[in-house]
N, C-alpha and C positions, 0 to 999 in steps of 0.2 A: 504625498504620492501613495496610491493604494497598491499594495503588493498583491498581485494576482497571478495565477497560472493559466497558461493557454494549452489546450490539448496538442499533442504531437500531430503534425500533419504528414501523412504518408507520401505526399507529393513535394515536400520541402526538404532541403538538406537539414541534417540534425547534428549540430556541433556538440561535441562531448569533450572538449578540451578542458584543461585545468582552469582557464579563466572563466569558463561557463559554470563552474561550481560555486561562484559567488554572485550575489545580486547587487548590481551597481545602485548607488544612491539610496541605500537602505536608511530608514529613519534612525533616530537615536535609540539607544538600548531601552531607556525608560519608556519611550513611546511604544516600542515593539512589545515590551512586556505587558503594557496596558491593553494593547490590541489582542495579544494572545489570550489574556484573561477574558476579554469580551467574547472571543470566538469559542473558547472552551465552555464558558457559561451558556452560550447560545446552543452549542451541540448538546449539552446536558438537558436543556429545556426541550429542544426539538426531539431528542431521543426518547424522552418520556411519552411524547405524543406519538412518535413513530411506533413505539412498542404497543401502545393502546390501539392505534389505527389498525395495525395488523394486515394491511393490504400489500405491503412491499417488504422486500429484504434488501439489505445493502451490503455488498461485498467490497472490501477495501484490500487491495493488494499492495504490499510494500516490498520492493526489490531494491537491491543496492549492493555495492561491494562490502567486504568485511569492514566493520567499524563505521559504516555510513550513517548509523543512527536509527535503525529500525526499532530496536527495543525502546530507546529514549522517546521516539515519536509516539509509540503506543502509550507510554506512561504519561506523557505530557498532554496529548490531545484528548485522551479519554479519561482523564482524572476525575471528572465530575459525573460520569454516566452511571446509570443503574446497572450493576454487574449482571443482573438477570437477563438484560437485553443485549449482551455483548459476548461473542465467542472469539477467542484468539487461537489460531492454529499456527504452530511453527513446524514447517516441513523440513525434515532431516533427510539423510540418505535413505532411499527406499529400502524397505525390508524385503526379505526373500519372498514373502507372500505378495507384496505390492509389485515386485518385479515380474511376477507370473501373470499379472493383469496388464491391460493397456495403461499407458502412462497417466491418463486422466481419471482412472478408477478411484485412486485414493483422494483426488481433489474433489470429485463430485460428492463423495461422502461427507465432506466438511463444508459444503456450500450452506450458508445460513438459511433457515426457514423464514417465512414471512414474519415480520415483527422483530427480527433480530439483525444486528449489525455484526457481520463476520469479518474478522481481520486476518489476513494471511501474511505471516512473517516468512518471506520467501514463498514460492508457489509453483504452479505448473510450468512457469517460465524457466525454472532450473533445467527443464528437459529440452530447451533450445539454447541454453547457456553453458552450464557445466558439461553436459553430455557432448556438446559441440566442441568447446575449447579443449577438453581432455580426450577427444576422439573415442568416446565410449560407444558411440553409434555412428554409422556411416552418414555422409552428407545427404544421401537420398532419403534417409529417415527423418533427420531433423529439418530438412527443407519441407517435407510434407506436413510437418507438425504445425507450421504457422497457420495453414488453412484449417487444420483440425481444431486448433485453439480458437480461431475466429468463429468457426461453426458452433463450438461448445459454448462460447460466451454469448453468441447470438441466441442460442436456445435458452440460456439462463435469463437473458434480458426479456425474452418473450414470455417467460414464466413469472415475471414480476421481480426479478433481481436486478437492482441497479448496480453498476460496476464502476469503481474508480481505481485506477492503477497508478501508483507513484514510484518513479525511479529516483532514489535518493543519490544525487550525483555529487561525489566529493573528489577533490584533487588528489593527486599522488602524494604531494607534500602533506596535506591534511591527514590522509590515511596513515602515513608514516608517524606523524605526531601522536595520533590516537592509539596506534599499535604499541608505540613506545610507552605511552601512559599506562596501557594495560599491563605491560611487563613490570612497571615500577610501582603499581598500586595494588596492594594486597587485596583490596575489595574488587578489583577488576581483572587480575591476572588469571583467574580461573577461566576467563573467556578466551584467553589466547591459546591458539593451537599452532603447532609447528607447520601444519599444512597451510596456514594463512600466508606464510611467506612464499610457499610454492605458487599459490594462486596469484599473489601480488606480482611475481615474476612474469606472469602471463597478461600483464596490464593491457597491452595493445590488442591481443586476441580477444580479451573480454570486451574491450571497447567496441570492436567490430561486431561482436555477437549481440551486445546490448543495442547497438544502433540498428541492426537488422530487426531484432525482436520488437523494439519500440515503434519503428516505422511501419513494419508489416502487420502489426497487431494493434495499432491504434485505430479504433473504429468509432462510428457514431454511437454505437451501443456499449462500447467498453473502451473509453479513451485512455491513453497514456499521458502522464504529466511528468516532465522532467523537473525535479526540485533541486535548485542550488542548495547544497547541504553542508558546505563548509562552515557556515554560520548556523549554529543549532537553533537559535531563536527565530531567525528568518525562515529556516526550514519548517519549524513548528507552526508558525503563523500561516505560511502558504498552504500547508496541508489542512490545518484546522479550518481556514476560511473556505477552502474548496468543499470540504465535507459539509460544513454548515450551510453553504449556499445550495448544495445538492439536496439536503434534507428540506430546506426551506422551500425548494421548488417542486416538492412532491404533492402539494395540495393536501397535506395531512389534516385529518379530522378526528376529534374526540368521538368515540362511539356513543350512540344515543342509548339512554337507559331503557331497560325493558318496559314494555307497556304497563302502566299502573304504578310504577315505582315512584314517580314524582308526586310529592304530597303525601306519601305514606307516613304514618305515625309509628314510632317505636316505643313500646311500653318500657 
């Protein structure tokens, strides 16, 4: 069975229950690991050509609840790429200066240029998630932002930026287990914040906010994918394969050498 993702459809129901956080009938672990290695190698090969081609940019958005695996996804999927061609941006709470601009100002500044793969660890979608759930802005404002985000992403796509958006969907029980692991592991407890528990208590509100954001902002030019993320290896394979397929479908070409270069002799 080939594990693949389908884009979220704005016209279809979007289940985001705990059972949807796992992929049924996944292959054996060893088989998954082999497939991950294949896709990671494939991304590495394609990324070198993508960088040299220089006609496109690729923006990858990773969203998910705390402990859903955004950092781990970046480490695993992009382990073989040339660091010169990849930029990772982790969006934190907006600074005072950023708050004095429109909500997309700081996002646009980090959009990758052509030839570069840009990865957003959280993104502009925080401004229709956190701000909505915590009532930082009124409904009239966050409702308007769905259309503004779609227009912004349409403009990027028209400018040569391919966009892939992944929601790493974990169950409540799996998040509990991962948060407890952070508390007990000295190498991970620096990641734990007391605020994580406050956000966890708003699980239902965040589910509603995610469902609206994914359905209303999954477009032909910037699709959303829901990734069952309870199983880390399945999560990695699904994302890696989607990225590799996207790069492979771009018609990438190696640039031609300058006139007269072929056949030159070097003393």
